C-alpha positions in Angstrom: 0.1 0.0 0.0 1.7 3.5 -0.9 2.0 6.1 1.1 -0.5 8.8 0.9 -0.4 12.8 1.7 -2.9 15.4 1.0 -3.2 17.4 -2.4 -4.1 20.4 -3.1 -4.6 22.5 -6.4 -5.3 26.2 -6.3 -6.2 28.5 -9.5 -5.6 31.6 -8.7 -6.4 34.8 -10.8 -8.5 38.4 -11.5 -12.0 38.0 -10.0 -14.3 35.6 -12.0 -17.9 36.5 -12.6 -20.1 34.8 -10.0 -22.6 32.3 -12.5 -19.5 31.0 -14.6 -17.6 30.5 -10.9 -20.3 28.1 -9.4 -20.5 26.3 -12.3 -16.2 25.7 -12.6 -16.1 24.7 -9.1 -19.0 21.9 -9.7 -16.8 20.7 -13.1 -13.6 20.9 -10.7 -14.2 18.3 -8.0 -15.3 15.7 -10.9 -12.6 16.7 -13.4 -10.1 16.1 -10.5 -11.7 12.9 -9.4 -11.9 11.5 -12.7 -7.7 12.2 -13.3 -6.9 10.6 -10.5 -9.3 7.7 -10.8 -8.0 7.7 -14.4 -4.7 7.8 -13.1 -4.6 4.7 -10.8 -3.8 7.1 -7.7 -5.9 5.6 -4.9 -7.3 8.7 -2.8 -9.9 9.9 -0.2 -12.6 12.8 -0.1 -12.6 15.3 -3.0 -13.7 18.5 -1.8 -13.4 22.0 -3.4 -13.5 26.2 -2.3 -14.1 29.1 -4.0 -14.0 32.9 -3.6 -14.1 35.5 -6.6 -10.4 35.2 -7.0 -9.5 31.4 -6.8 -10.8 28.2 -7.7 -9.4 25.1 -5.3 -9.4 21.6 -5.2 -8.4 19.6 -1.7 -8.1 15.6 -2.0 -7.6 13.8 1.5 -5.2 11.1 1.2 -3.8 10.9 -2.0 -1.3 8.0 -2.6 2.3 8.9 -3.4 2.4 6.6 -6.2 0.0 3.9 -8.1 0.4 0.6 -7.3 3.2 -2.2 -9.0 0.7 -4.2 -11.0 2.1 -7.8 -11.8 -0.5 -9.7 -13.9 -0.4 -13.3 -15.1 -2.5 -13.9 -18.3 -3.7 -17.0 -19.6 -3.7 -17.8 -23.5 -4.0 -20.8 -25.7 -3.4 -24.4 -24.9 0.4 -24.7 -25.4 -0.6 -27.3 -28.3 -1.9 -24.8 -30.6 0.2 -22.2 -29.3 3.6 -24.2 -30.6 3.7 -26.7 -33.5 5.4 -30.2 -33.3 8.4 -28.5 -33.6 8.0 -25.9 -31.0 7.8 -23.1 -33.2 4.9 -20.6 -32.3 2.1 -20.4 -33.8 0.1 -17.6 -35.4 -2.3 -18.1 -32.2 1.0 -17.8 -30.2 1.7 -15.0 -31.6 -1.3 -12.8 -31.4 -1.5 -13.5 -28.2 1.9 -12.4 -27.4 1.7 -8.9 -29.3 -1.7 -8.3 -27.7 -0.6 -8.8 -24.2 2.8 -6.8 -25.0 5.4 -9.5 -24.9 7.0 -11.7 -27.8 6.2 -15.4 -28.0 9.3 -16.3 -26.8 8.6 -14.8 -23.8 5.4 -17.0 -22.9 5.7 -19.4 -20.2 4.2 -22.5 -20.2 2.4 -24.2 -16.8 -0.1 -27.2 -16.4 -3.9 -26.1 -15.3 -6.2 -27.8 -12.5 -7.7 -29.3 -15.6 -4.5 -31.1 -16.6 -4.0 -29.3 -19.6 -0.8 -27.3 -20.3 -1.0 -23.9 -21.5 0.7 -20.7 -22.3 0.8 -17.6 -20.1 1.8 -13.6 -20.6 3.4 -12.0 -17.8 3.8 -8.4 -17.2 4.6 -6.2 -14.6 3.5 -2.3 -14.7 5.8 -0.2 -12.5 5.0 1.9 -9.7 5.0 5.3 -11.2 5.5 8.7 -8.8 2.1 10.7 -8.2 3.9 14.2 -8.4 4.4 13.1 -12.1 1.0 12.3 -12.9 -0.5 15.0 -10.8 1.5 17.7 -12.8 0.0 16.8 -15.6 -3.5 15.9 -14.2 -3.3 20.2 -12.9 -2.5 21.2 -16.2 -5.2 19.5 -17.9 -7.5 20.3 -15.3 -7.0 23.9 -15.5 -7.3 23.5 -19.6 -10.4 21.3 -19.6 -12.5 23.6 -17.0 -15.2 24.9 -19.4 -17.2 28.5 -19.3 -20.2 28.3 -21.1 -21.7 31.7 -22.4 -18.3 33.4 -21.4 -15.3 34.4 -23.9 -12.2 33.2 -22.0 -9.3 35.4 -22.1 -5.6 35.1 -23.1 -2.8 37.3 -21.4 0.7 38.0 -22.2 2.0 36.1 -25.1 0.6 32.7 -24.7 -2.0 30.9 -26.9 -3.9 29.0 -23.2 -7.0 30.4 -21.9 -8.9 30.9 -19.3 -12.0 32.8 -18.0 -9.9 35.5 -16.4 -6.2 35.5 -16.3 -4.2 33.7 -14.0 -2.0 34.8 -11.9 -0.9 32.2 -9.4 -0.8 28.8 -9.1 -0.6 26.9 -5.9 -0.2 23.0 -6.1 1.1 20.7 -3.5 1.2 17.0 -2.2 2.1 17.5 1.4 5.0 19.9 1.6 6.1 19.2 -2.0 5.6 21.1 -4.5 4.2 19.8 -7.8 5.6 21.3 -11.1 3.0 22.8 -13.1 2.9 25.2 -15.9 0.0 27.0 -17.7 0.4 30.0 -19.7 3.9 30.8 -18.3 2.3 31.0 -14.7 4.3 28.2 -12.9 3.3 26.7 -9.6 4.4 27.3 -6.0 3.4 26.7 -2.6 2.1 30.3 -1.9 -1.7 31.8 -1.9 -2.2 35.3 -2.1 -5.0 37.1 0.5 -7.4 39.8 0.3 -6.5 42.3 -1.5 -7.0 45.0 1.1 -6.5 43.2 4.4 -4.2 40.6 3.6 -2.3 41.4 0.4 0.6 39.8 -0.8 1.9 36.5 -1.2 1.2 33.9 2.1 3.2 30.6 2.5 1.0 27.1 2.4 2.9 24.4 4.4 0.7 21.6 3.1 -2.9 21.1 2.1 -4.0 20.5 5.5 -3.0 24.2 6.5 -4.8 25.6 3.3 -8.1 27.0 4.4 -6.3 28.4 7.7 -3.8 30.1 5.9 -6.2 31.7 3.6 -8.4 32.5 6.6 -5.5 34.6 8.3 -5.7 36.2 5.3 -8.9 37.4 4.8 -10.7 35.5 2.9 -13.3 32.6 3.3 -14.7 29.7 1.2 -18.0 30.3 -0.3 -19.9 28.0 2.8 -17.9 29.9 5.1 -18.9 33.6 3.6 -22.4 32.6 3.2 -22.8 31.8 7.0 -21.1 35.1 8.1 -23.6 37.0 5.9 -26.4 35.3 7.1 -25.5 35.5 10.7 -24.8 38.9 10.4 -28.3 39.5 8.7 -30.1 37.7 11.4 -28.6 39.8 14.0 -29.3 42.9 12.4 -32.9 41.5 11.9 -33.6 40.7 15.5 -32.0 44.3 16.4 -34.8 45.7 14.7 -37.5 43.7 16.3 -38.7 40.7 13.6 -37.6 43.0 10.6 -36.7 40.8 7.5 -34.2 41.2 4.7 -35.3 40.1 1.4 -32.2 37.6 0.2 -33.3 36.1 -3.1 -31.5 33.0 -3.7 -30.0 34.0 -7.2 -29.0 37.5 -5.7 -27.5 36.0 -2.5 -25.5 33.5 -4.1 -24.4 36.2 -6.2 -23.2 38.7 -3.4 -21.2 35.5 -1.6 -19.0 35.1 -5.0 -18.3 39.3 -5.2 -16.3 39.1 -1.7 -13.6 37.2 0.2 -14.4 39.2 3.6 -17.7 39.9 4.0 -18.9 42.6 6.0 -22.7 43.9 6.5 -23.2 47.4 6.3 -26.9 48.8 6.5 -27.9 52.2 3.9 -31.0 54.2 3.8 -32.5 56.0 1.2 -34.7 59.1 0.9 -38.2 58.6 2.6 -39.6 60.3 -0.9 -38.9 56.5 -2.5 -41.4 55.0 -0.6 -44.4 56.4 -2.2 -43.3 54.9 -5.2 -44.5 51.1 -5.6 -41.9 49.1 -3.7 -41.8 46.2 -6.5 -40.1 48.4 -8.6 -37.7 49.7 -5.7 -36.9 46.4 -4.2 -35.8 45.5 -8.1 -33.8 48.4 -8.5 -32.0 47.6 -5.5 -31.6 43.9 -6.3 -31.1 43.8 -10.1 -28.8 46.9 -10.6 -26.7 47.1 -7.2 -27.1 44.0 -5.6 -28.4 45.5 -2.2 -31.2 43.5 -0.1 -34.2 45.6 0.9 -35.4 45.8 4.5 -38.7 45.0 5.4 -40.4 46.0 8.6 -42.1 43.4 10.5 -45.8 44.4 9.4 -44.1 43.6 6.1 -44.0 47.2 5.0 -40.5 48.8 3.0 -38.2 50.6 5.1 -36.0 53.0 3.9 -33.1 50.8 4.9 -30.9 48.3 2.9 -28.0 45.8 3.4 -24.7 46.5 1.5 -22.2 43.1 1.6 -18.9 45.0 1.7 -15.6 43.4 0.7 -13.6 46.2 2.0 -11.9 47.1 5.3 -14.4 47.2 8.0 -12.7 50.4 9.4 -14.0 52.2 6.2 -17.7 50.8 6.7 -18.9 54.2 7.0 -17.2 55.4 3.7 -18.7 52.7 2.3 -22.4 53.0 3.3 -22.3 56.6 2.4 -20.6 55.7 -1.2 -23.2 53.3 -1.9 -26.1 55.7 -0.9 -25.0 57.9 -3.1 -25.3 55.4 -5.9 -28.7 54.1 -5.1 -29.9 57.5 -5.2 -30.3 58.0 -9.1 -31.6 54.2 -9.6 -34.1 55.3 -7.5 -34.7 58.1 -9.2 -35.2 56.4 -12.5 -38.0 54.1 -11.0 -39.7 57.1 -9.6 -39.7 58.8 -13.1 -40.6 56.0 -14.7 -43.9 55.5 -12.4 -44.6 59.2 -12.1 -44.6 59.2 -16.3 -46.8 56.3 -16.5 -49.1 57.6 -14.3 -49.8 60.5 -17.0 -51.2 57.8 -19.8 -53.2 55.6 -18.5 -53.8 51.6 -19.4 -56.2 52.4 -21.9 -53.9 54.7 -24.0 -51.1 52.0 -23.1 -53.4 49.3 -24.4 -53.9 50.7 -28.0 -49.7 50.7 -28.3 -50.1 47.4 -27.6 -51.0 47.1 -31.4 -47.7 47.8 -32.3 -46.2 44.8 -30.4 -46.1 41.1 -32.0 -46.8 38.5 -29.7 -45.9 35.9 -32.2 -45.7 36.1 -35.9 -48.4 34.1 -36.9 -50.9 34.7 -34.0 -50.7 38.7 -34.1 -50.2 41.3 -32.1 -50.3 41.2 -28.4 -53.7 43.9 -29.0 -55.3 40.9 -30.2 -54.0 38.2 -27.3 -55.4 40.7 -25.2 -59.0 41.0 -27.1 -59.2 37.0 -27.1 -58.1 36.9 -23.8 -61.5 39.2 -22.8 -64.0 36.8 -24.4 -62.0 33.6 -22.5 -61.8 35.3 -19.2 -65.2 36.0 -18.8 -66.5 32.5 -19.7 -64.3 31.0 -17.6 -65.4 33.5 -14.6 -69.2 32.6 -15.5 -68.5 28.8 -15.4 -67.0 28.9 -12.1 -69.7 31.3 -10.4 -72.4 31.6 -13.1 -72.4 35.3 -12.1 -73.0 38.1 -15.0 -71.1 40.8 -12.9 -68.1 38.3 -12.0 -67.9 38.0 -15.6 -67.8 41.0 -16.4 -65.1 41.9 -14.0 -62.9 38.8 -15.6 -63.7 40.6 -19.1 -62.6 44.2 -17.9 -59.2 42.8 -16.2 -58.7 40.9 -19.4 -59.2 43.7 -21.5 -56.2 45.5 -19.2 -54.3 43.3 -18.3 -51.5 43.5 -20.8 -51.5 47.2 -20.9 -48.6 47.9 -18.8 -46.1 46.0 -21.5 -45.4 48.8 -22.9 -45.3 51.4 -19.8 -41.7 52.8 -19.2 -41.4 50.9 -15.6 -42.5 47.2 -17.0 -39.6 48.0 -20.3 -37.2 48.8 -17.3 -38.1 46.5 -14.7 -39.0 43.2 -17.0 -40.1 41.4 -14.3 -42.7 44.0 -12.8 -45.2 43.5 -15.7 -48.6 42.9 -14.4 -47.9 44.1 -11.0 -47.2 47.6 -12.6 -50.5 47.4 -14.0 -52.1 46.3 -10.7 -50.8 50.0 -9.6 -51.9 51.8 -12.6 -55.4 50.3 -12.6 -55.9 51.3 -9.0 -54.9 54.9 -9.6 -57.2 55.2 -12.6 -60.1 54.2 -10.4 -60.7 50.5 -11.1 -62.3 48.1 -8.6 -59.8 46.1 -6.7 -61.0 42.8 -8.1 -59.9 44.2 -11.3 -56.6 45.8 -10.3 -55.7 42.8 -8.2 -56.4 40.3 -11.1 -54.5 42.4 -13.7 -51.7 42.4 -11.1 -51.7 38.7 -10.4 -52.6 36.9 -13.9 -48.9 35.9 -14.8 -49.3 33.5 -11.6 -48.6 30.7 -11.3 -45.1 31.3 -12.9 -43.7 27.9 -11.9 -44.6 24.7 -10.2 -45.7 25.2 -6.2 -46.0 28.9 -7.3 -49.2 30.9 -5.4 -52.5 31.0 -7.5 -54.0 34.5 -8.2 -56.3 35.1 -5.2 -59.9 35.5 -6.7 -62.1 34.3 -9.2 -61.6 37.2 -11.2 -57.4 36.6 -11.1 -57.8 33.0 -12.0 -60.2 33.9 -14.8 -57.7 36.1 -16.6 -54.7 33.9 -15.7 -56.4 30.6 -17.3 -57.5 33.0 -20.3 -53.8 34.2 -20.7 -52.3 30.8 -20.6 -54.5 28.6 -22.5 -54.6 31.0 -25.1 -51.1 31.1 -25.7 -51.5 26.7 -25.7 -54.2 26.9 -28.0 -52.4 29.0 -30.3 -49.4 27.4 -30.5 -51.2 23.9 -31.2 -53.5 25.7 -34.0 -50.4 26.9 -36.0 -48.6 23.6 -35.2 -45.9 24.8 -33.4 -46.7 22.9 -30.2 -43.7 22.1 -27.5 -40.9 19.4 -28.6 -38.2 17.9 -26.5 -36.2 20.8 -27.2 -38.3 23.8 -27.6 -40.9 25.1 -25.7 -40.0 29.4 -26.3 -43.6 30.0 -25.2 -43.8 28.1 -22.1 -46.3 26.2 -23.4 -45.7 23.2 -20.5 -45.4 25.3 -17.8 -48.6 27.0 -18.8 -50.7 23.8 -19.0 -49.5 23.0 -15.3 -50.5 26.7 -14.2 -54.1 26.2 -15.9 -54.7 22.6 -14.4 -53.4 24.3 -10.8 -55.9 27.1 -10.9 -58.6 24.4 -12.4 -58.3 22.2 -9.4 -59.8 25.0 -7.3 -62.8 25.6 -9.9 -64.4 22.3 -10.5 -67.5 23.4 -12.2 -65.1 25.0 -15.2 -65.3 22.5 -18.0 -61.8 22.2 -20.0 -63.0 21.0 -23.0 -65.5 23.9 -23.5 -62.8 26.4 -22.3 -60.5 24.7 -25.2 -63.3 25.2 -27.6 -63.9 29.0 -26.8 -60.1 29.4 -27.1 -59.8 27.9 -31.1 -63.0 29.9 -31.8 -61.5 33.2 -31.2 -58.5 32.3 -32.9 -60.5 30.9 -35.9 -62.2 34.4 -35.7 -59.2 36.4 -35.8 -58.4 34.4 -39.4 -56.3 32.0 -38.3 -56.7 28.6 -40.4 -56.8 25.0 -39.0 -58.4 22.5 -38.5 -60.8 23.0 -35.3 -61.8 19.6 -34.1 -58.3 18.5 -35.2 -56.4 20.9 -32.9 -59.2 20.5 -30.3 -58.2 17.1 -29.8 -54.1 17.6 -29.5 -54.9 20.3 -27.0 -56.8 17.5 -24.9 -54.1 15.2 -25.1 -51.4 17.6 -24.1 -53.4 18.6 -21.0 -54.3 14.7 -20.6 -50.2 14.0 -20.6 -49.8 16.9 -18.1 -52.2 14.8 -15.6 -50.5 12.0 -16.3 -47.6 13.3 -15.0 -49.1 15.0 -12.1 -50.9 11.6 -11.2 -47.3 9.9 -11.0 -46.1 13.0 -8.9 -48.5 12.2 -6.6 -48.1 8.6 -6.3 -50.9 7.4 -8.2 -50.2 3.9 -10.0 -48.9 3.6 -13.3 -52.3 1.3 -14.0 -54.6 3.4 -12.4 -53.3 6.1 -14.3 -53.9 4.4 -17.5 -57.6 3.0 -16.2 -58.6 6.3 -15.3 -57.1 7.9 -18.8 -59.2 5.4 -20.8 -62.3 7.6 -20.0 -60.6 10.7 -21.9 -62.0 13.0 -18.7 -59.5 16.0 -19.0 -61.2 18.3 -16.1 -58.4 18.1 -13.8 -60.7 17.9 -10.2 -62.3 14.9 -11.9 -59.3 13.1 -13.3 -57.3 13.5 -10.4 -60.7 12.6 -8.0 -60.9 9.5 -10.1 -57.4 8.1 -10.2 -57.4 8.7 -6.3 -60.7 7.1 -5.5 -59.9 4.3 -7.7 -56.3 4.2 -6.1 -57.3 4.0 -2.7 -60.0 1.3 -3.5 -57.6 -1.1 -4.7 -55.2 0.0 -1.4 -58.2 -1.0 0.9 -59.1 -4.0 -1.3 -56.4 -5.1 -3.4 -57.7 -8.8 -3.8 -61.0 -8.0 -4.7 -60.1 -5.4 -7.5 -57.4 -7.5 -9.1 -60.2 -10.1 -9.1 -62.4 -7.6 -10.9 -60.0 -6.4 -12.8 -59.3 -9.9 -14.2 -62.8 -10.6 -14.8 -63.7 -7.2 -16.3 -61.0 -8.1 -19.0 -61.8 -11.3 -19.8 -65.5 -9.9 -20.2 -64.4 -7.4 -22.4 -62.6 -9.8 -24.0 -65.5 -12.4 -25.2 -68.0 -9.1 -25.4 -69.1 -8.3 -29.2 -70.4 -4.6 -29.3 -72.4 -5.3 -32.2 -74.4 -7.4 -30.4 -76.0 -4.4 -28.2 -76.8 -4.6 -24.5 -81.0 -5.5 -24.8 -80.8 -8.9 -22.9 -84.1 -11.4 -23.1 -84.3 -12.2 -19.4 -86.2 -15.4 -20.8 -83.0 -17.1 -21.8 -81.0 -16.2 -18.6 -80.3 -18.7 -15.7 -80.4 -17.8 -12.1 -76.5 -16.8 -12.4 -77.0 -14.8 -15.4 -79.9 -13.1 -14.1 -78.1 -12.2 -10.6 -75.6 -10.8 -12.9 -78.2 -8.6 -14.7 -79.7 -7.3 -11.8 -76.2 -6.7 -10.6 -75.8 -4.5 -13.4 -78.9 -2.4 -13.7 -78.1 -1.7 -9.5 -74.4 -0.8 -10.4 -75.3 1.3 -12.9 -78.0 3.1 -11.5 -75.5 3.8 -8.2 -72.3 4.6 -10.8 -74.7 7.1 -12.3 -76.2 9.0 -9.1 -72.3 8.8 -7.8 -70.6 10.4 -11.0 -73.5 13.3 -11.0 -73.0 14.3 -7.8 -69.2 14.1 -8.3 -68.6 11.3 -5.5 -66.1 9.2 -7.3 -65.3 7.0 -4.2 -69.3 6.1 -4.3 -69.1 5.0 -7.9 -65.9 2.8 -7.5 -67.5 1.4 -4.7 -70.6 0.5 -6.8 -68.3 -1.3 -9.1 -66.5 -3.4 -6.2 -70.6 -4.9 -6.0 -70.3 -6.5 -9.1 -67.4 -9.0 -8.4 -69.4 -11.5 -6.5 -72.2 -11.8 -9.3 -69.8 -12.2 -12.4 -67.6 -14.9 -10.9 -70.7 -17.0 -10.0 -71.3 -16.2 -13.9 -68.0 -17.4 -15.1 -68.2 -20.6 -12.8 -71.8 -21.4 -13.5 -72.4 -20.9 -17.5 -70.7 -21.6 -20.9 -70.4 -18.1 -22.7 -69.9 -19.5 -26.0 -72.9 -21.7 -25.7 -74.1 -23.6 -29.1 -77.5 -22.3 -29.3 -76.7 -18.8 -31.3 -79.2 -17.0 -29.4 -78.5 -18.4 -26.1 -74.7 -17.3 -27.0 -75.5 -14.0 -28.1 -78.0 -13.3 -25.2 -75.3 -14.0 -23.0 -72.5 -12.0 -24.6 -75.1 -8.9 -24.6 -75.0 -9.0 -21.1 -71.7 -9.5 -20.9 -71.4 -6.0 -22.6 -73.7 -5.0 -20.1 -71.7 -5.4 -17.5 -68.6 -4.1 -19.1 -70.9 -0.9 -19.8 -71.4 -0.4 -16.0 -67.4 0.1 -16.0 -67.4 2.4 -18.7 -67.9 5.8 -17.3 -65.8 5.2 -14.4 -62.4 3.4 -15.5 -61.2 0.7 -17.7 -60.4 -1.4 -14.8 -59.4 -4.3 -17.1 -55.8 -2.2 -17.6 -55.3 -3.2 -13.2 -55.2 -6.9 -14.5 -51.8 -6.0 -16.8 -48.7 -6.3 -15.3 -47.3 -2.6 -13.8 
């Protein structure tokens, strides 16, 4: 067993951008681990560390050399490898060549089976890890990928990296691994914080690396994040339950903008609190990477958090400078808002005629017009109230108007939100304004839904119009492309319809396609409607799987072609629950149904002549009549568990029927009458599920 020592590779360079730095760190550990394995160097845990100026990997217990390998490989029998005169045959020469030796060097040995074979013996000498690691380090630096970022060259070298490399620290134990990349040679030194720990710092061994960094005022990404979180929690407590808004994307970026973070609190002028807080917050987060502070009651305060990478001794200067910087950003936001208020949503809406939604589907104004009709229909189906429908139509009428406002052009993520503010400012009802503000919800799986029926109606109209439009122009989502987020829109529609059980999705699809036709877009209405329905059915299947419904249960329910989310998922869960509570009963019932469906002849109909029936047949007929009534009552009231229970009552009579009755009787009239009875039996299940699917293997 070779001796082991810790291994360190640190790539030091000019400040790297945050997103590619995180991606590079993910690659680094994998590249090094694979390289060690490929080189035959045993090793322990591989961990990485990053700061804006460095990427490092530390490997515990790396072998100082590869193991010497002695191999003995059996070849053909000696009688095949050599002829009667002892000369090597082509078989011996081929075997020897394949194993890196010569036929003369092959060894002869008798094996346990009594036959003599030839063997090739070879020894692979141990190789020093220093030699292998030198090559591995250079390859690692070269193999890190920087997608969407142009790598740089420096000096007269042709090798590249995302930013110019300034130093390389490469150690195996205390020994420096010779590494050279773009004229930068390795050593045993790292560099500290540019201000607090400037200059070179000796790293005696990999185990001391992180301590050396900390002494030079540099923390790894995990320690930096913990330090920032701790300081934020402290100031939140000091402010009596205040909350600092730290969106993950911005927080991760801020972590990668510093090596020794210090939390500083700045303030902005009170006049900006009169501006919608969403654009004030976005101006701070998006442009300056400041974290806004909300009071305990949820209102935005004048304070914001700055994460400084400077000497804490100059915090006052840092605070003052950032307060001066943020003012023009907030001035811009206030100016855009004030100017937009002078225009009004109706005027903005007219400008939508100049904004293309999709070249084949027309302008955003045309989309808005289609949304009006559809939103009113959704609200009407949901409530039966024409007043609510009128509110939904009005909200849809104005929903897209803010897209051409100055505030949304500058702060694109606030589309809809700013429209809600402008709607209230011009006297629209709170219901209409809130619906406009929330109609882009849900933006992703698990996102909050619009709060009101009107808001959901507008959101469904918006998303369903997009879905139907893309299918109408034959540009549905593919495995590699979904530019209009049709899949996400479908999931959003389903999530909202699960709260609106009276709304029929097929009806809405038809209405949406009618509006597209009225605009002059040519397509086969019924064919497209079927494709959209199948698309939603596929989304429902995926959701049912996520909710732990068995695949064959989903298949059974899907056969009924229900696409209303509440009904589909309620049926699926009811059948799944029934199977879980009585698995043997439903397995037997599924087998009987499959047998009946196989024998049944639909062309004969379901009218049965009772005069030709025996006792077991009559019992099945009466059970079918009762079951059909119970199923109809249950389905009408939405009691899918009751409908499933009604099917269970058919198990005993169908089992008795198959035990006592020969279906394929020689008498044609008897045989066909029994087949009609089986048709009647299968029909009871038709509106609930294809129970036969449960008899097939999962």
